[in-house]
PAVO-599232 format. One record per residue (C-alpha): residue number from 1; residue in three letters; x, y, z. Coordinates in steps of 0.02 Angstrom, whole numbers, plus 32768, in hexadecimal, padded with zeros to 4 digits. Each point is the difference from the previous one (the first is absolute). Layout:
<nodes>
+-----+------+------+------+------+
! seq ! type !    u !    v !    w !
+-----+------+------+------+------+
! NUM !  Ala !    X !    Y !    Z !
...
+-----+------+------+------+------+
</nodes>
This chain:
<nodes>
+-----+------+------+------+------+
! seq ! type !    u !    v !    w !
+-----+------+------+------+------+
!   1 !  Met ! 7E68 ! 251F ! A0E1 !
!   2 !  Leu ! 8043 ! 7F82 ! 8080 !
!   3 !  Arg ! 808E ! 7FCE ! 7F8D !
!   4 !  Tyr ! 8028 ! 80B8 ! 7FE1 !
!   5 !  Ala ! 8007 ! 8023 ! 80BC !
!   6 !  Leu ! 806C ! 7F67 ! 8024 !
!   7 !  Leu ! 807C ! 8031 ! 7F78 !
!   8 !  Arg ! 800D ! 80B0 ! 8047 !
!   9 !  Leu ! 8019 ! 7FB8 ! 80AF !
!  10 !  Leu ! 8089 ! 7F88 ! 7FC7 !
!  11 !  Gly ! 8056 ! 8091 ! 7FA8 !
!  12 !  Ala ! 8001 ! 8064 ! 80A2 !
!  13 !  Ile ! 805D ! 7F7A ! 8064 !
!  14 !  Pro ! 80AD ! 8021 ! 7FB2 !
!  15 !  Thr ! 7FE7 ! 80BB ! 801C !
!  16 !  Leu ! 7FDE ! 7FE6 ! 80B9 !
!  17 !  Leu ! 8094 ! 7F8A ! 8010 !
!  18 !  Leu ! 8073 ! 8081 ! 7FB0 !
!  19 !  Val ! 7FBE ! 8086 ! 8079 !
!  20 !  Ile ! 8026 ! 7F8E ! 8095 !
!  21 !  Ile ! 80B2 ! 7FDE ! 7FC4 !
!  22 !  Leu ! 8028 ! 80B7 ! 7FD9 !
!  23 !  Ala ! 7FB3 ! 803F ! 80A3 !
!  24 !  Phe ! 8062 ! 7F81 ! 8066 !
!  25 !  Leu ! 80A5 ! 802D ! 7FAC !
!  26 !  Met ! 7FE4 ! 80BC ! 800C !
!  27 !  Val ! 7FD0 ! 7FFB ! 80B8 !
!  28 !  His ! 8098 ! 7F98 ! 802D !
!  29 !  Ala ! 8071 ! 806F ! 7F96 !
!  30 !  Ala ! 7FD5 ! 809A ! 8069 !
!  31 !  Pro ! 808B ! 8035 ! 8078 !
!  32 !  Gly ! 7FEE ! 7FD2 ! 80B7 !
!  33 !  Gly ! 7F94 ! 7F7C ! 804F !
!  34 !  Pro ! 7F60 ! 7FF0 ! 8067 !
!  35 !  Phe ! 8061 ! 7FF7 ! 80A3 !
!  36 !  Asp ! 8077 ! 8091 ! 7FE2 !
!  37 !  Asp ! 7FDD ! 8081 ! 8087 !
!  38 !  Glu ! 805A ! 809E ! 8034 !
!  39 !  Arg ! 8061 ! 7F97 ! 807E !
!  40 !  Ala ! 8057 ! 7F6B ! 7FB3 !
!  41 !  Leu ! 7FD7 ! 7F56 ! 804A !
!  42 !  Pro ! 808B ! 7F90 ! 8041 !
!  43 !  Ala ! 803F ! 7F8B ! 7F79 !
!  44 !  Gly ! 7FC2 ! 7F64 ! 805A !
!  45 !  Val ! 7F51 ! 8046 ! 801A !
!  46 !  Ala ! 7FF3 ! 803A ! 7F4A !
!  47 !  Ala ! 8039 ! 7F54 ! 7FC4 !
!  48 !  Asn ! 7F7E ! 7FA9 ! 806C !
!  49 !  Ile ! 7F73 ! 8072 ! 7FC1 !
!  50 !  Glu ! 8033 ! 7FE4 ! 7F4B !
!  51 !  Ala ! 8004 ! 7F44 ! 801D !
!  52 !  Val ! 7F50 ! 8002 ! 804B !
!  53 !  Tyr ! 7FBA ! 805C ! 7F68 !
!  54 !  His ! 806F ! 7F9F ! 7F84 !
!  55 !  Leu ! 8054 ! 80A0 ! 7FC7 !
!  56 !  Asp ! 80AA ! 7FAA ! 800A !
!  57 !  Glu ! 7FD1 ! 7F89 ! 7F72 !
!  58 !  Pro ! 8031 ! 801F ! 7F4A !
!  59 !  Leu ! 7F85 ! 8070 ! 7FA2 !
!  60 !  Pro ! 7FBE ! 7F76 ! 7F8C !
!  61 !  Gln ! 7FDB ! 7F93 ! 8096 !
!  62 !  Gln ! 7FA7 ! 8091 ! 8057 !
!  63 !  Phe ! 7F96 ! 801B ! 7F64 !
!  64 !  Leu ! 7FCF ! 7F49 ! 7FF3 !
!  65 !  Arg ! 7FD1 ! 7FFE ! 80B8 !
!  66 !  Tyr ! 7F98 ! 80A0 ! 7FEB !
!  67 !  Phe ! 7FAD ! 7FC4 ! 7F60 !
!  68 !  Ser ! 7FCF ! 7F59 ! 804D !
!  69 !  Gly ! 7FAC ! 8061 ! 808C !
!  70 !  Leu ! 7FA4 ! 806C ! 7F81 !
!  71 !  Leu ! 7FBA ! 7F66 ! 7FAB !
!  72 !  Gln ! 7FB3 ! 7FD3 ! 80A9 !
!  73 !  Gly ! 7FBA ! 80B0 ! 8019 !
!  74 !  Asp ! 8086 ! 8030 ! 8080 !
!  75 !  Phe ! 8053 ! 80AB ! 7FEA !
!  76 !  Gly ! 8074 ! 7FDD ! 8092 !
!  77 !  Pro ! 801C ! 805C ! 80A5 !
!  78 !  Ser ! 801B ! 80BA ! 800C !
!  79 !  Tyr ! 80B3 ! 802A ! 802D !
!  80 !  Arg ! 7FD3 ! 80A1 ! 805B !
!  81 !  Tyr ! 7F54 ! 7FDF ! 804C !
!  82 !  Arg ! 801A ! 7F79 ! 8082 !
!  83 !  Asp ! 7F7C ! 7F79 ! 8013 !
!  84 !  Tyr ! 7FAD ! 8034 ! 7F5B !
!  85 !  Thr ! 8005 ! 7FA9 ! 7F59 !
!  86 !  Val ! 7FF9 ! 805F ! 7F5D !
!  87 !  Ser ! 7F57 ! 7FB0 ! 7FDC !
!  88 !  Glu ! 7FBA ! 8048 ! 80A2 !
!  89 !  Leu ! 8041 ! 80AE ! 7FD8 !
!  90 !  Ile ! 7FB9 ! 7FF7 ! 7F51 !
!  91 !  Ala ! 7F57 ! 7FC6 ! 8044 !
!  92 !  Val ! 7FF8 ! 809F ! 8068 !
!  93 !  Gly ! 802B ! 807B ! 7F75 !
!  94 !  Leu ! 7FB6 ! 7FAD ! 7F66 !
!  95 !  Pro ! 7F46 ! 8021 ! 8024 !
!  96 !  Val ! 8023 ! 80BA ! 8018 !
!  97 !  Ser ! 8064 ! 800F ! 7F5E !
!  98 !  Leu ! 7F7E ! 7F9D ! 7F9E !
!  99 !  Gln ! 7F75 ! 8071 ! 8041 !
! 100 !  Leu ! 805E ! 809C ! 7FCA !
! 101 !  Gly ! 802C ! 7FB8 ! 7F56 !
! 102 !  Ala ! 7F50 ! 7FC1 ! 7FDC !
! 103 !  Leu ! 7FAE ! 80A4 ! 8032 !
! 104 !  Ala ! 807F ! 8065 ! 7F9A !
! 105 !  Met ! 7FE6 ! 7F92 ! 7F67 !
! 106 !  Leu ! 7F43 ! 800A ! 8010 !
! 107 !  Leu ! 8006 ! 80BE ! 800F !
! 108 !  Ala ! 8077 ! 800D ! 7F6D !
! 109 !  Leu ! 7F8F ! 7F97 ! 7F91 !
! 110 !  Ile ! 7F5F ! 805C ! 802D !
! 111 !  Val ! 8046 ! 80B0 ! 7FF1 !
! 112 !  Gly ! 8079 ! 7FDC ! 7F70 !
! 113 !  Val ! 7F81 ! 7FA7 ! 7F90 !
! 114 !  Ser ! 7F77 ! 807F ! 8026 !
! 115 !  Ser ! 806C ! 8099 ! 7FE0 !
! 116 !  Gly ! 8050 ! 7FB4 ! 7F67 !
! 117 !  Thr ! 7F56 ! 7FD6 ! 7FB6 !
! 118 !  Leu ! 7FBE ! 80AF ! 8021 !
! 119 !  Ala ! 809B ! 804C ! 7FB1 !
! 120 !  Ala ! 7FE8 ! 7F94 ! 7F65 !
! 121 !  Leu ! 7F49 ! 8032 ! 7FF0 !
! 122 !  Arg ! 8031 ! 80B9 ! 8011 !
! 123 !  Gln ! 809B ! 7FF6 ! 7F93 !
! 124 !  Asp ! 8061 ! 80A5 ! 7FF0 !
! 125 !  Ser ! 7F8A ! 8056 ! 807B !
! 126 !  Met ! 8031 ! 8057 ! 80A1 !
! 127 !  Leu ! 7FD3 ! 7F62 ! 8062 !
! 128 !  Asp ! 8073 ! 7F99 ! 7F92 !
! 129 !  Arg ! 8090 ! 807A ! 801A !
! 130 !  Val ! 7FE6 ! 8003 ! 80BD !
! 131 !  Val ! 7FFE ! 7F41 ! 800C !
! 132 !  Met ! 809C ! 7FED ! 7F95 !
! 133 !  Ser ! 805B ! 8089 ! 8061 !
! 134 !  Phe ! 7FD7 ! 7FA7 ! 80A2 !
! 135 !  Ala ! 803B ! 7F5C ! 7FB3 !
! 136 !  Met ! 80A7 ! 8049 ! 7FCD !
! 137 !  Thr ! 8017 ! 8049 ! 80AD !
! 138 !  Gly ! 7FD7 ! 7F5A ! 8053 !
! 139 !  Ile ! 807B ! 7FA4 ! 7F90 !
! 140 !  Ser ! 808C ! 807F ! 801E !
! 141 !  Ile ! 7FF9 ! 800B ! 80BF !
! 142 !  Pro ! 803F ! 7F67 ! 8062 !
! 143 !  Val ! 7FA6 ! 7FBD ! 8099 !
! 144 !  Phe ! 8089 ! 803A ! 8079 !
! 145 !  Val ! 7FD5 ! 80B3 ! 7FCC !
! 146 !  Ile ! 7F43 ! 7FE9 ! 7FFB !
! 147 !  Ala ! 7FF7 ! 7FB8 ! 80B1 !
! 148 !  Pro ! 8051 ! 8093 ! 805E !
! 149 !  Val ! 7F9D ! 807F ! 7F98 !
! 150 !  Leu ! 7F5A ! 7FAA ! 802B !
! 151 !  Ile ! 8031 ! 7FF7 ! 80B8 !
! 152 !  Leu ! 802D ! 80B8 ! 8001 !
! 153 !  Leu ! 7F5F ! 8038 ! 7FAB !
! 154 !  Leu ! 7F7A ! 7F8A ! 8042 !
! 155 !  Ala ! 8047 ! 7FD3 ! 80AB !
! 156 !  Val ! 806E ! 808F ! 803D !
! 157 !  Lys ! 7FAB ! 8097 ! 7FAF !
! 158 !  Leu ! 7F49 ! 7FCD ! 7FF3 !
! 159 !  His ! 7FF8 ! 7F7A ! 8089 !
! 160 !  Trp ! 7F88 ! 7F99 ! 7F98 !
! 161 !  Leu ! 805B ! 7F5A ! 800C !
! 162 !  Pro ! 807F ! 7FAC ! 8073 !
! 163 !  Ala ! 80B5 ! 8016 ! 7FCB !
! 164 !  Gly ! 8034 ! 7F51 ! 8031 !
! 165 !  Trp ! 7FC2 ! 7F53 ! 8028 !
! 166 !  Ser ! 802F ! 7FFC ! 80B8 !
! 167 !  Gly ! 7F76 ! 803F ! 8072 !
! 168 !  Ala ! 7F82 ! 8014 ! 7F73 !
! 169 !  Ala ! 7F5E ! 7F9F ! 8005 !
! 170 !  Gly ! 7F80 ! 7FCD ! 7F7F !
! 171 !  Ala ! 8009 ! 800E ! 7F44 !
! 172 !  Ala ! 804D ! 80AF ! 8003 !
! 173 !  Lys ! 80AF ! 7FBA ! 8016 !
! 174 !  Tyr ! 7FF3 ! 7FA8 ! 7F58 !
! 175 !  Val ! 7FD3 ! 809A ! 7F9B !
! 176 !  Leu ! 80A8 ! 8056 ! 7FE9 !
! 177 !  Pro ! 8068 ! 7F61 ! 7FE2 !
! 178 !  Val ! 7F81 ! 7FBC ! 7F84 !
! 179 !  Ile ! 7FF5 ! 80A6 ! 7FA1 !
! 180 !  Thr ! 80BF ! 800B ! 7FFB !
! 181 !  Leu ! 8010 ! 7F52 ! 7FB7 !
! 182 !  Ala ! 7F70 ! 8016 ! 7F86 !
! 183 !  Leu ! 8028 ! 80AB ! 7FB5 !
! 184 !  Pro ! 808A ! 7FC9 ! 7F86 !
! 185 !  Gln ! 7F98 ! 7F6B ! 7FC9 !
! 186 !  Ile ! 7F66 ! 806D ! 7FE6 !
! 187 !  Ala ! 8067 ! 806B ! 7F8B !
! 188 !  Tyr ! 8040 ! 7F6D ! 7F98 !
! 189 !  Ile ! 7F56 ! 7FAA ! 7FF7 !
! 190 !  Ala ! 7FA8 ! 80A3 ! 7FCF !
! 191 !  Arg ! 8078 ! 801B ! 7F6F !
! 192 !  Leu ! 7FF2 ! 7F4C ! 7FC5 !
! 193 !  Thr ! 7F42 ! 8001 ! 800D !
! 194 !  Arg ! 7FF1 ! 80A5 ! 7FA1 !
! 195 !  Ala ! 806F ! 7FC7 ! 7F71 !
! 196 !  Ser ! 7FAC ! 7F57 ! 7FF3 !
! 197 !  Met ! 7F50 ! 8047 ! 800C !
! 198 !  Ile ! 8022 ! 8081 ! 7F78 !
! 199 !  Asp ! 803E ! 7F75 ! 7F8E !
! 200 !  Ile ! 7F69 ! 7F90 ! 8025 !
! 201 !  Leu ! 7F81 ! 808D ! 7FE9 !
! 202 !  Gly ! 8042 ! 801A ! 7F50 !
! 203 !  Arg ! 7FE2 ! 7F4B ! 7FCB !
! 204 !  Asp ! 7F7B ! 7FCC ! 7F83 !
! 205 !  Phe ! 7F9A ! 7F99 ! 807C !
! 206 !  Ile ! 7FEC ! 809A ! 806F !
! 207 !  Arg ! 7FC1 ! 8066 ! 7F6D !
! 208 !  Thr ! 7F86 ! 7F73 ! 7FD8 !
! 209 !  Ala ! 7FC1 ! 8002 ! 80B4 !
! 210 !  Arg ! 7FE5 ! 80BC ! 7FF6 !
! 211 !  Ala ! 7FA3 ! 7FEB ! 7F5B !
! 212 !  Gln ! 7F8C ! 7F84 ! 8055 !
! 213 !  Gly ! 7FCE ! 8085 ! 807D !
! 214 !  Leu ! 8060 ! 7FC7 ! 809A !
! 215 !  Gly ! 802A ! 8089 ! 807D !
! 216 !  Thr ! 80B0 ! 802C ! 8037 !
! 217 !  Lys ! 7FF0 ! 7FAA ! 80AA !
! 218 !  Ala ! 7FC5 ! 7F5E ! 7FB1 !
! 219 !  Ile ! 8089 ! 8004 ! 7F7D !
! 220 !  Ile ! 8086 ! 801A ! 8084 !
! 221 !  Arg ! 7FBB ! 7F7D ! 8076 !
! 222 !  Val ! 7FD5 ! 7F78 ! 7F82 !
! 223 !  His ! 8076 ! 8017 ! 7F6D !
! 224 !  Ala ! 8095 ! 8070 ! 8028 !
! 225 !  Leu ! 8034 ! 7FE1 ! 80B4 !
! 226 !  Lys ! 8032 ! 7F49 ! 7FF1 !
! 227 !  Pro ! 807A ! 8011 ! 7F6D !
! 228 !  Ala ! 8040 ! 80A5 ! 8045 !
! 229 !  Met ! 8035 ! 7FA8 ! 80A0 !
! 230 !  Leu ! 807F ! 7F8E ! 7FA9 !
! 231 !  Pro ! 8092 ! 807C ! 800D !
! 232 !  Val ! 7FD0 ! 8023 ! 80B5 !
! 233 !  Leu ! 8004 ! 7F46 ! 8027 !
! 234 !  Ser ! 80AB ! 7FF3 ! 7FAF !
! 235 !  Tyr ! 803C ! 808B ! 8072 !
! 236 !  Met ! 7FBA ! 7FAD ! 809D !
! 237 !  Gly ! 809A ! 7F94 ! 8017 !
! 238 !  Pro ! 807C ! 8092 ! 8008 !
! 239 !  Ala ! 7F81 ! 8064 ! 8065 !
! 240 !  Ile ! 7FF5 ! 7F79 ! 8084 !
! 241 !  Ala ! 80BD ! 7FF6 ! 8008 !
! 242 !  Ala ! 800C ! 80BD ! 8012 !
! 243 !  Ile ! 7F81 ! 8001 ! 808E !
! 244 !  Leu ! 8058 ! 7F73 ! 805D !
! 245 !  Thr ! 80AB ! 8051 ! 7FF1 !
! 246 !  Gly ! 7FBA ! 80AE ! 8022 !
! 247 !  Ser ! 7FB4 ! 7FC1 ! 80A2 !
! 248 !  Val ! 80B2 ! 7FEE ! 8045 !
! 249 !  Val ! 8014 ! 80BE ! 7FFC !
! 250 !  Val ! 7F4C ! 8028 ! 8031 !
! 251 !  Glu ! 8002 ! 7F8D ! 8097 !
! 252 !  Gln ! 809F ! 8052 ! 803E !
! 253 !  Val ! 7FBB ! 80B0 ! 7FEA !
! 254 !  Phe ! 7F5A ! 7FDD ! 8057 !
! 255 !  Gly ! 8044 ! 7F88 ! 8083 !
! 256 !  Ile ! 7F98 ! 7F6D ! 7FC3 !
! 257 !  Pro ! 802F ! 7F55 ! 8049 !
! 258 !  Gly ! 7FFC ! 7FA5 ! 7F59 !
! 259 !  Leu ! 807B ! 7F9A ! 7F9B !
! 260 !  Gly ! 8053 ! 809C ! 7FB9 !
! 261 !  Ala ! 8033 ! 803D ! 80AC !
! 262 !  Ala ! 803B ! 7F51 ! 802F !
! 263 !  Phe ! 8068 ! 7FF8 ! 7F60 !
! 264 !  Val ! 8058 ! 80A4 ! 8028 !
! 265 !  Arg ! 8024 ! 7FCA ! 80B3 !
! 266 !  Gly ! 8041 ! 7F59 ! 7FC1 !
! 267 !  Ala ! 8072 ! 8054 ! 7F81 !
! 268 !  Leu ! 8047 ! 8079 ! 8082 !
! 269 !  Asn ! 801C ! 7F72 ! 807C !
! 270 !  Arg ! 8046 ! 7F8C ! 7F7A !
! 271 !  Asp ! 7F7C ! 7F80 ! 802F !
! 272 !  Tyr ! 8020 ! 7F8D ! 7F6D !
! 273 !  Thr ! 7F6C ! 7F8C ! 8014 !
! 274 !  Leu ! 7F81 ! 808C ! 801C !
! 275 !  Val ! 8039 ! 8060 ! 7F66 !
! 276 !  Leu ! 8003 ! 7F61 ! 7F97 !
! 277 !  Gly ! 7F54 ! 7FCA ! 803D !
! 278 !  Ile ! 7FAF ! 80A7 ! 7FD4 !
! 279 !  Val ! 8057 ! 800B ! 7F55 !
! 280 !  Ile ! 7FCA ! 7F4F ! 7FD3 !
! 281 !  Leu ! 7F4F ! 801F ! 803D !
! 282 !  Tyr ! 7FF3 ! 80A3 ! 7F9B !
! 283 !  Ala ! 8044 ! 7FA6 ! 7F66 !
! 284 !  Ala ! 7F85 ! 7F71 ! 8014 !
! 285 !  Leu ! 7F6F ! 807B ! 8016 !
! 286 !  Ile ! 8031 ! 8064 ! 7F66 !
! 287 !  Ile ! 8011 ! 7F61 ! 7F97 !
! 288 !  Leu ! 7F58 ! 7FBD ! 8040 !
! 289 !  Leu ! 7FA5 ! 80A4 ! 7FE1 !
! 290 !  Asn ! 804D ! 800F ! 7F53 !
! 291 !  Leu ! 7FC1 ! 7F51 ! 7FDE !
! 292 !  Ile ! 7F51 ! 8034 ! 8035 !
! 293 !  Val ! 800B ! 8098 ! 7F8F !
! 294 !  Asp ! 8034 ! 7F92 ! 7F6D !
! 295 !  Ile ! 7F6D ! 7F8C ! 8020 !
! 296 !  Leu ! 7F88 ! 8093 ! 8007 !
! 297 !  Tyr ! 804A ! 8040 ! 7F5D !
! 298 !  Gly ! 7FDB ! 7F57 ! 7FB3 !
! 299 !  Val ! 7F4E ! 8006 ! 8041 !
! 300 !  Ile ! 7FE1 ! 80AB ! 7FB2 !
! 301 !  Asp ! 805E ! 7FDE ! 7F5D !
! 302 !  Pro ! 7FEA ! 7F4A ! 7FC6 !
! 303 !  Arg ! 8085 ! 801A ! 7F7B !
! 304 !  Val ! 8084 ! 7FF6 ! 8089 !
! 305 !  Arg ! 7FC6 ! 7F50 ! 802F !
! 306 !  Gln ! 7FFE ! 7FCB ! 7F4A !
! 307 !  Arg ! 80B4 ! 8038 ! 7FE6 !
+-----+------+------+------+------+
</nodes>
């Protein structure tokens, strides 16, 4: 297992390096610069600022300077937020985004696996049709539509939950953002669980367990659930990526001070280092979490390790 994990980790290093190079080139290819305001700076002042931040150097030299800082854990200074480094800004927003993402993923797994299993046990029943209809709806509607609809219904009309993060106290402020992020993933996981569970319940070893007198709950818990989770585990990597990228929109809609909101501000302000730092951090998190998913897949299915 250790050798398997190390090989997967070594394979992820070139991917992360490619992400860093592409992100650096794309950010610097965007028109304008971090110090372009509505009123143009005098030429001498602009030249001095660019010299301080090494923006007057050739692009390859800028990349080598930035990459050497990354190797030391330094994302550089923010060009727009004076007296703040990118690491400090990330340290403020990262815990909030991780909380939202973890809660949304946990909710998606609990609700998606449960509803998918129930739909498989009641195949072609009314419950199955309702679950699959909900799943198709959740897949079809993007988060930037779900968020305003939930705010309108649950916050504006019914006054059950706060509409935004600012001024709200306690756990109530997490409910709408977490539900918004989780709904599409609940739909995907429910469909995957249903299809996989139907396939597993038709296998010979399940029929043998029934013939031995085991009840449905015991069969699901002991024999069917573990192999049925393999497709769900395979989907966890894309699901995590979708939640991380979806949080950019959700944090803007609900006014959440997380990494998503910081990314949007950095992009609008052309804050190169802030945008690069968040993109690289998101990429590293997605690669790391995909690695964890692959290891868990190997734990559940030993054939993966043998191959």
